[in-house]
Backbone as a chain_set.jsonl record, in Angstrom:
{"seq": "XXXXXXXXXXXXXXXXXXXXXXXXXXXXXXXXXXXXXXXXXXXXXXXXXXXXXXXXXXXXXXXXXXXXXXXXXXXXXXXXXXXXX", "coords": {"N": [[3.4, 23.173, -2.473], [0.553, 22.064, -2.726], [2.295, 19.082, -2.896], [2.606, 18.892, 0.106], [-0.007, 19.342, 1.292], [-1.327, 17.089, 0.341], [0.504, 14.756, 1.405], [-0.178, 15.326, 3.974], [-2.869, 14.923, 4.075], [-2.563, 12.147, 3.62], [-0.947, 10.642, 5.731], [-3.342, 11.162, 7.68], [-5.155, 9.987, 6.681], [-4.396, 7.416, 7.216], [-3.624, 6.971, 9.983], [-6.455, 7.459, 10.583], [-7.799, 5.15, 9.821], [-6.287, 3.41, 11.103], [-6.963, 3.475, 13.631], [-9.387, 3.149, 13.342], [-10.059, 0.633, 12.649], [-8.541, -1.289, 14.5], [-7.73, -4.257, 15.438], [-6.617, -6.036, 17.678], [-3.67, -6.546, 19.877], [-1.013, -4.68, 20.25], [1.255, -6.683, 20.673], [0.374, -8.997, 20.29], [-0.122, -8.665, 17.231], [3.129, -8.651, 16.764], [3.919, -11.367, 17.394], [2.058, -12.553, 15.646], [-0.222, -13.922, 17.184], [0.086, -16.43, 17.831], [0.139, -18.076, 16.181], [0.79, -19.453, 13.78], [1.262, -21.446, 10.617], [3.116, -22.102, 8.822], [6.771, -22.651, 9.581], [8.932, -21.75, 8.148], [8.012, -20.414, 5.684], [8.049, -17.722, 6.702], [10.883, -17.794, 7.269], [11.792, -17.623, 4.722], [10.268, -15.469, 3.149], [12.082, -13.543, 5.302], [14.43, -13.902, 4.861], [14.482, -13.38, 1.756], [14.331, -10.385, 1.974], [16.582, -9.537, 3.612], [17.82, -10.535, 1.719], [17.639, -8.364, -0.481], [17.782, -5.779, 0.075], [20.767, -6.148, 1.049], [21.736, -6.021, -1.644], [20.69, -4.33, -3.319], [21.622, -2.078, -1.387], [24.322, -2.368, -1.862], [24.955, -3.016, -4.024], [25.432, -0.715, -5.712], [28.168, 0.469, -5.265], [29.715, -1.753, -5.656], [29.119, -2.058, -8.75], [30.617, 0.53, -9.319], [32.78, 0.07, -8.423], [33.716, -2.531, -10.349], [33.885, -1.502, -12.667], [31.516, -0.86, -14.502], [29.555, 1.078, -14.835], [26.565, 2.064, -15.24], [25.324, -0.454, -13.861], [25.641, 0.883, -11.19], [23.801, 3.387, -11.98], [21.507, 1.604, -11.972], [21.27, 0.286, -9.734], [20.436, 2.234, -8.149], [22.036, 3.864, -6.568], [23.648, 6.848, -4.916], [26.019, 7.738, -4.974], [29.293, 9.136, -6.883], [31.254, 8.585, -9.756], [33.586, 10.069, -9.531], [34.281, 9.842, -6.609], [35.519, 7.181, -6.474], [36.877, 5.292, -5.27]], "CA": [[2.606, 23.46, -1.194], [0.18, 20.38, -3.142], [2.787, 17.891, -2.461], [2.274, 19.061, 1.326], [-0.852, 18.53, 1.716], [-1.17, 15.74, -0.025], [1.01, 14.082, 2.725], [-0.661, 15.706, 5.39], [-4.03, 14.408, 4.073], [-2.49, 10.594, 3.106], [-1.142, 10.279, 7.085], [-4.666, 11.791, 8.548], [-6.656, 8.611, 6.309], [-3.969, 6.114, 7.81], [-3.896, 7.367, 11.297], [-7.651, 7.554, 11.348], [-7.836, 3.903, 9.569], [-5.38, 2.306, 11.939], [-7.585, 3.584, 14.696], [-10.882, 2.717, 13.702], [-9.566, -0.768, 12.291], [-7.776, -1.65, 15.28], [-8.448, -5.662, 15.668], [-5.695, -6.412, 18.543], [-2.871, -6.096, 20.263], [0.53, -4.957, 19.591], [1.98, -7.807, 21.282], [-0.365, -10.029, 19.284], [0.508, -8.552, 15.784], [4.417, -9.306, 16.427], [3.936, -12.66, 17.155], [1.083, -13.456, 14.542], [-0.958, -14.22, 17.597], [0.691, -17.484, 17.917], [-0.886, -19.024, 15.15], [1.47, -20.075, 12.049], [0.963, -22.85, 10.112], [4.549, -22.841, 8.306], [7.42, -21.135, 9.869], [9.87, -21.559, 6.936], [7.857, -19.305, 4.657], [8.505, -16.55, 7.486], [12.427, -17.396, 7.688], [11.865, -17.821, 3.899], [10.791, -14.188, 3.356], [12.916, -12.467, 5.799], [15.88, -13.998, 4.364], [14.459, -12.206, 0.47], [14.41, -9.213, 2.048], [17.66, -9.466, 3.753], [19.215, -10.11, 0.589], [17.584, -7.492, -1.245], [18.155, -5.064, 0.83], [21.824, -5.551, 0.69], [22.353, -5.741, -3.373], [19.807, -2.383, -3.084], [22.753, -0.973, -0.934], [25.742, -2.659, -2.212], [24.79, -3.001, -6.183], [25.887, 0.424, -6.591], [29.295, 0.127, -4.754], [30.262, -3.354, -6.853], [29.229, -1.737, -10.153], [31.305, 1.643, -9.185], [34.321, -0.617, -8.396], [34.09, -3.176, -11.296], [33.491, -0.352, -13.926], [30.025, -1.032, -14.685], [28.521, 2.478, -13.741], [24.765, 1.173, -15.345], [25.186, -0.718, -12.407], [25.431, 2.011, -10.159], [22.643, 3.397, -11.861], [20.22, 0.998, -11.967], [20.941, -0.013, -8.364], [19.737, 3.849, -7.19], [22.959, 4.605, -5.212], [24.447, 7.933, -5.307], [27.31, 7.726, -5.422], [29.49, 9.549, -8.055], [32.453, 8.287, -10.129], [34.399, 11.039, -8.768], [33.956, 9.322, -5.363], [35.572, 6.222, -6.877], [37.957, 4.842, -4.065]], "C": [[1.198, 21.966, -1.426], [0.363, 19.548, -2.625], [2.782, 18.072, -0.657], [0.832, 18.576, 2.016], [-1.571, 17.554, 1.259], [-0.676, 14.361, 0.93], [0.145, 14.088, 3.892], [-2.16, 14.504, 5.364], [-3.83, 12.715, 4.264], [-2.282, 9.953, 4.843], [-1.793, 10.229, 7.904], [-5.577, 10.713, 8.228], [-5.571, 6.987, 6.851], [-4.067, 6.033, 8.482], [-5.157, 6.739, 11.521], [-8.312, 6.476, 10.751], [-7.052, 2.833, 10.391], [-6.068, 2.286, 13.249], [-8.949, 3.097, 14.512], [-10.607, 0.854, 13.12], [-8.667, -1.957, 13.555], [-8.464, -2.893, 15.677], [-7.687, -6.779, 16.791], [-4.825, -5.964, 19.182], [-1.643, -5.591, 19.716], [1.476, -6.613, 19.269], [1.423, -9.476, 20.209], [-0.289, -10.294, 17.693], [1.976, -9.073, 15.676], [4.809, -10.573, 16.435], [2.737, -13.554, 16.551], [0.162, -14.216, 15.489], [-0.534, -15.844, 18.139], [0.442, -18.275, 17.305], [-0.401, -18.992, 13.596], [1.769, -21.183, 11.507], [2.641, -23.283, 9.586], [5.751, -21.606, 9.072], [8.435, -20.885, 8.968], [9.2, -20.378, 6.245], [7.961, -18.143, 5.328], [9.927, -16.338, 7.283], [12.557, -17.286, 5.58], [11.802, -15.785, 3.527], [11.281, -12.9, 3.925], [14.078, -12.348, 5.103], [15.655, -13.272, 2.678], [14.749, -11.015, 0.87], [15.191, -8.83, 2.476], [18.376, -9.143, 2.094], [18.809, -9.003, -0.644], [17.695, -6.648, -0.855], [19.63, -5.046, 0.663], [22.356, -5.565, -0.702], [21.444, -4.637, -3.513], [21.171, -1.468, -2.956], [24.471, -1.117, -1.424], [26.237, -2.728, -3.756], [25.906, -1.981, -6.783], [27.643, 0.377, -6.502], [29.891, -0.661, -5.626], [29.942, -2.737, -8.238], [30.462, -0.839, -10.287], [32.766, 0.711, -9.201], [34.717, -1.497, -9.45], [34.194, -2.816, -12.604], [32.46, -0.561, -14.723], [28.984, 0.207, -13.908], [26.994, 1.887, -14.698], [24.759, 0.443, -14.277], [24.512, -0.263, -11.425], [23.959, 2.916, -10.325], [21.715, 2.743, -11.725], [20.064, 0.635, -10.735], [20.257, 0.985, -7.807], [20.88, 4.215, -6.203], [23.317, 5.662, -6.086], [25.455, 8.395, -5.326], [28.327, 7.896, -6.702], [30.778, 8.646, -8.53], [33.88, 9.23, -9.822], [34.372, 11.062, -7.591], [34.663, 7.821, -5.782], [36.862, 5.837, -5.495], [39.223, 4.034, -4.132]], "O": [[0.955, 21.12, -0.566], [-0.463, 18.936, -1.949], [3.047, 16.986, -0.141], [0.623, 17.761, 2.914], [-2.543, 17.183, 1.918], [-1.282, 13.303, 1.105], [-0.181, 13.138, 4.602], [-2.454, 13.633, 6.182], [-4.654, 12.033, 4.874], [-3.044, 9.105, 5.307], [-1.514, 9.588, 8.918], [-6.511, 10.37, 8.953], [-5.969, 5.822, 6.831], [-4.696, 4.999, 8.706], [-5.296, 5.793, 12.296], [-9.524, 6.522, 10.959], [-7.21, 1.615, 10.303], [-5.91, 1.324, 14.001], [-9.603, 2.669, 15.462], [-11.391, 0.017, 13.567], [-8.325, -3.125, 13.373], [-9.586, -2.833, 16.18], [-7.969, -7.975, 16.856], [-4.921, -4.741, 19.277], [-1.228, -6.105, 18.677], [1.985, -7.246, 18.344], [1.958, -10.475, 19.73], [-0.337, -11.34, 17.047], [2.251, -9.822, 14.738], [5.744, -11.016, 15.768], [2.466, -14.733, 16.78], [-0.388, -15.183, 14.963], [-1.209, -16.222, 19.097], [0.467, -19.415, 17.77], [-1.0, -18.636, 12.582], [2.622, -21.908, 12.019], [3.236, -24.334, 9.823], [5.715, -20.377, 9.135], [8.884, -19.739, 8.964], [9.838, -19.326, 6.226], [7.984, -17.207, 4.53], [10.396, -15.21, 7.134], [13.613, -16.784, 5.194], [12.75, -15.002, 3.588], [11.143, -11.747, 3.517], [14.676, -11.327, 4.763], [16.617, -12.613, 2.284], [15.508, -10.4, 0.122], [15.294, -7.629, 2.224], [19.004, -8.233, 1.553], [19.554, -8.819, -1.607], [17.852, -6.011, -1.896], [20.038, -4.009, 0.14], [23.477, -5.088, -0.88], [22.048, -3.822, -4.211], [21.678, -0.645, -3.718], [25.422, -0.336, -1.368], [27.294, -2.581, -4.37], [26.757, -2.091, -7.666], [28.327, 0.267, -7.52], [30.666, -0.138, -6.427], [30.827, -3.071, -9.026], [31.327, -1.14, -11.111], [33.646, 0.833, -10.052], [35.919, -1.484, -9.715], [34.511, -3.56, -13.533], [32.709, -0.355, -15.911], [28.162, 0.247, -12.993], [26.641, 0.826, -14.184], [23.887, 0.856, -13.512], [23.448, -0.576, -10.892], [23.178, 3.165, -9.407], [20.773, 3.362, -11.229], [18.904, 0.559, -10.328], [19.431, 0.693, -6.942], [20.65, 4.806, -5.148], [23.367, 5.689, -7.316], [25.742, 9.523, -5.726], [28.316, 7.002, -7.549], [31.324, 7.982, -7.649], [35.041, 8.848, -9.967], [34.423, 12.189, -7.099], [34.047, 7.015, -5.086], [37.624, 6.724, -5.11], [39.873, 3.819, -3.108]]}, "num_chains": 1, "name": "protein.A"}
């Protein structure tokens, strides 16, 4: 019960803060008000996020196939050894 109360309180605080601290439009947020000094930085951050997600999602399966169960456990995959392809 305490978890649900904390979750509702957290979401309420985030919604209230987002309404009170609004500083522009959604379109301005999406395109950064067309004021980006180094677009390469955005590309590097995007690429790093993609590789991070790919390694997190694919790492467990690779560890399972290669016979390294510790890779599976450390990557957070929920596939078990009994589900080996």
